[in-house]
C-alpha positions in Angstrom: 160.9 227.5 39.5 158.2 225.1 40.7 156.2 225.9 43.8 155.5 223.2 46.3 152.3 222.8 48.3 153.9 224.1 51.4 154.9 227.4 49.7 151.3 228.0 48.5 149.8 227.3 52.0 149.8 230.5 54.0 149.0 228.6 57.3 152.1 226.4 57.9 151.1 225.6 61.4 150.9 221.9 62.4 147.3 220.6 62.8 146.4 219.1 66.2 143.2 217.0 66.5 140.3 218.1 68.7 140.7 214.9 70.8 144.4 215.4 71.3 144.0 219.1 72.3 141.3 218.2 74.8 143.5 215.5 76.3 146.4 218.1 76.6 144.1 220.6 78.3 142.6 218.1 80.7 146.1 216.9 81.8 147.0 220.6 82.4 143.8 221.5 84.1 143.8 218.4 86.4 146.2 220.3 88.7 143.3 222.7 89.5 140.6 220.0 89.5 139.1 221.3 86.2 138.4 219.5 82.9 137.1 220.5 79.5 134.0 218.8 78.4 132.3 218.5 75.0 128.5 218.8 74.8 126.6 216.6 72.3 125.5 218.4 69.2 121.9 219.6 69.3 121.5 218.9 73.0 120.0 221.2 75.6 123.3 221.4 77.3 125.0 222.6 74.1 122.4 225.4 73.9 123.1 226.4 77.5 126.9 226.2 77.8 128.1 225.8 74.2 130.1 223.1 72.5 133.0 223.2 74.9 132.9 224.2 78.5 135.2 224.0 81.6 134.0 222.1 84.6 135.4 222.2 88.2 134.7 218.6 89.2 135.6 219.2 92.9 132.9 221.8 93.2 130.7 220.2 90.5 130.3 223.6 88.8 130.7 225.0 85.3 133.5 227.5 85.4 133.6 228.7 81.7 131.0 228.4 79.0 131.1 228.8 75.2 134.9 228.2 75.1 136.9 228.8 71.9 139.0 225.7 72.3 142.0 226.9 70.3 142.3 230.3 72.2 141.7 228.6 75.6 144.4 226.0 74.9 146.9 228.7 73.8 146.2 230.8 76.9 146.8 227.7 79.1 150.0 226.9 77.3 148.7 223.7 75.7 149.0 224.8 72.1 152.3 226.1 70.7 152.5 229.0 68.3 153.3 226.6 65.5 150.2 224.5 66.1 146.5 224.9 65.2 143.3 223.1 65.8 142.5 220.7 63.0 139.3 221.5 61.3 137.3 218.8 59.6 
């Protein structure tokens, strides 16, 4: 019996791009005047708040720093159990 690629891949979850996941999160978080931002690599901001951070734009305050994008999205209901963050 011949095995297909799908059978040998233990992680059968559907990949979701970083850009799509951030867009989903921002649509969901807009209800609370929040948004997820991405710091530029190697910047001073990235050193202080991490690659991904949540910002309350009504208060102009950083609410969460050093976010794990995949976990944060799953907690907010923006990433289904059968989806995963696409790694490049």
